[in-house]
C-alpha positions, 0 to 999 in steps of 0.5 A, a space after each residue: 361040439 366047438 371046444 372041450 377043455 378040461 380044468 383043475 378040480 375044487 378044493 375038495 380033495 379028489 382027483 375030478 377035473 372040470 370038462 367045459 366044452 362048447 357045443 352049438 344047440 339051440 334051446 327051445 323057449 320053453 326051458 328059458 322062462 325061469 320065472 314061471 315060479 308058482 306062487 305059493 298060498 296062505 293055507 293057513 289063513 283059510 282055516 280061520 272061520 272069517 276068512 274061510 267065509 271070505 273066501 267061500 263067498 268070493 268063489 261062488 260069486 264068480 263061479 256062478 256068473 261064469 257058465 260055458 259049454 266049453 270044459 277047457 274055457 270052464 276050468 281056466 273060469 275056476 281057476 282064474 277064480 280060486 286065484 283070485 279068491 286067495 290073492 284077496 287072503 292074507 299075503 304067505 309069509 316067507 321064512 328067511 334063510 338062517 345064516 350058519 354059515 358064519 365068519 369062523 367058518 369062512 376063514 376055515 374054508 379060506 384058510 384051506 383054500 390057500 393050503 390047497 394052493 401052497 400044496 399044489 405048489 410044493 407036493 410035501 405040504 400035502 400032510 399040512 393040507 389034509 389036516 388043516 382040510 379034515 379040521 375045516 370039515 369038522 368046525 362047518 359040520 359042527 357049525 351046521 349041526 348047532 344051527 339045526 338043532 336051534 330049529 
């Protein structure tokens, strides 16, 4: 451990403090690889008869040509066959995130942040901060509920 510092906590009404420590440590290379995301396949496309036949033909054709006595090589062959066959299907459709955190919520959060800064300067403004904090939480919670019901 090289250095340890504490910082004032986030403006969420708690007494927690952020602790930052500088540590010298070697991180394994495997952990650093974040781009190894699994591809999502469109399984719904396989339920269509036309796509199902096409998928079956491709997999049978490729698997029948590749035979090896080694189990690991055979598994790799099957895996690449399935991946190649699914890439020929329709791509997966990604659902867009619904942005429920609108301008009203941003304005309330900004107002809460300003009230917190004033409270830290002058301890007599604690009640005002608590009122603003409660109203902000209520606004954000209600906006989220409306967005979830709209799904």
